[in-house]
N, C-alpha and C positions, 0 to 999 in steps of 0.2 A: 893562713888566717881563717878564724871561724866567723862565718858571716850568720847573723840572728835576724829573722824575720818575723815580724809577729803578724799574724792573719786572723781574719774573724772566723774562717771555718775551713774544715779539713778540704772540702774540695777545691777551693782556692789554694789552699797550701799545696795540694798534687799538681794543681796547673801551673804554679810557680816553680816548682821543684822541677817539674818536666822542661819547663822553658829554660831554665838555668842550664839543666844537663844538656839538652840539645843543642844549646848555643855555646857549649864549651866553656862556659862562666865559672861552673864548680865541678869538683871530681866527685862528689858525693853528698848527699842529702838525707837527714833525718826529718820525718815529721813527728812531733809531739802533739796529738791530737786534742787534749784538754789540759791546758795550763792555767792556774788561777793569776788572775792580774788584779793586784788590789790598788786603787788610785785615790786619791783625797778628792772630795766634790763637797762644797759649801760645809767645810768642817766636819765631814763625817767620811768614815771609809767605806769605798763601795767596791765590791768584789764582781769581777766578771771573768767568764771563761773563753778562751780563745786558743788557737793553734799557734805553735812556733816551729818554723822550720830553723834547722841549725844545718849549714852547709860549709864545707870545706873547700877554700879555694888559695889563689896566692893572693899576697897582699898588694901586688902590682896592679891586680885586675880590680881592686876594689871599687876605684873611682868608675870604670865602665860598668861594674854591676850597678851601683848605686845610679849612674844616668839610664841604663836600661830599665831599671825597677822603677824610677820616676815616670817614665815614659808609659811602661806595658801596665804597672800596678801601683797607681799614685797613692791608693788608700792604705797601704803597707808601711809599717814602721820598720827601716832596715837600719842596722848597726853591725860593726864589726869588732871582734875581740883578737887581739894578736895569741898566737899559739905559742907558748913560751917553751915548751918542750914535747918531744914526739918522736917516733923513730923514722929520722928524716931521710933514710935510705928508702924506705917503703913510701914515704911522701913523696919524692922524686920519682918513683915508679908510677906511683897514681897521678901524678900531675902531669905527666908527660902529654898527655893528650889535649890539656887545656891549651887555649889561645897562646899564641906565642907573643910575649912581651916585650 
C-alpha cells in the first residue's frame, strides 16, 4: 500500500518519515518538498504549496499507521492507495522488517 501524507513543511515531513521508519510502520518513504495543492474557497480556486510524504507499507498496517499518525501528528491528512502492481519478490524482501501483523 502507498501511504500518502500531506504536510505543511519539509521539517515536519522529515520528522514524520523518521517516526514511521523507526517504529517499523513503513519500509521506505519519499519526501516531495514542494507540491501544489489547489482547493476551492468562496467560489475561487486557491493555490498552496506543501510537502507530500509517500511511503510504502503493508495494507494490514494501515489502521495502525492511521492511529499513530492521529496521536502524533493530528494536523496531517493521511490516506492510502493500493499498489496494483510491482515486483512482489522485492516487496517481500523489503517488508520483512516491518511489524508482524
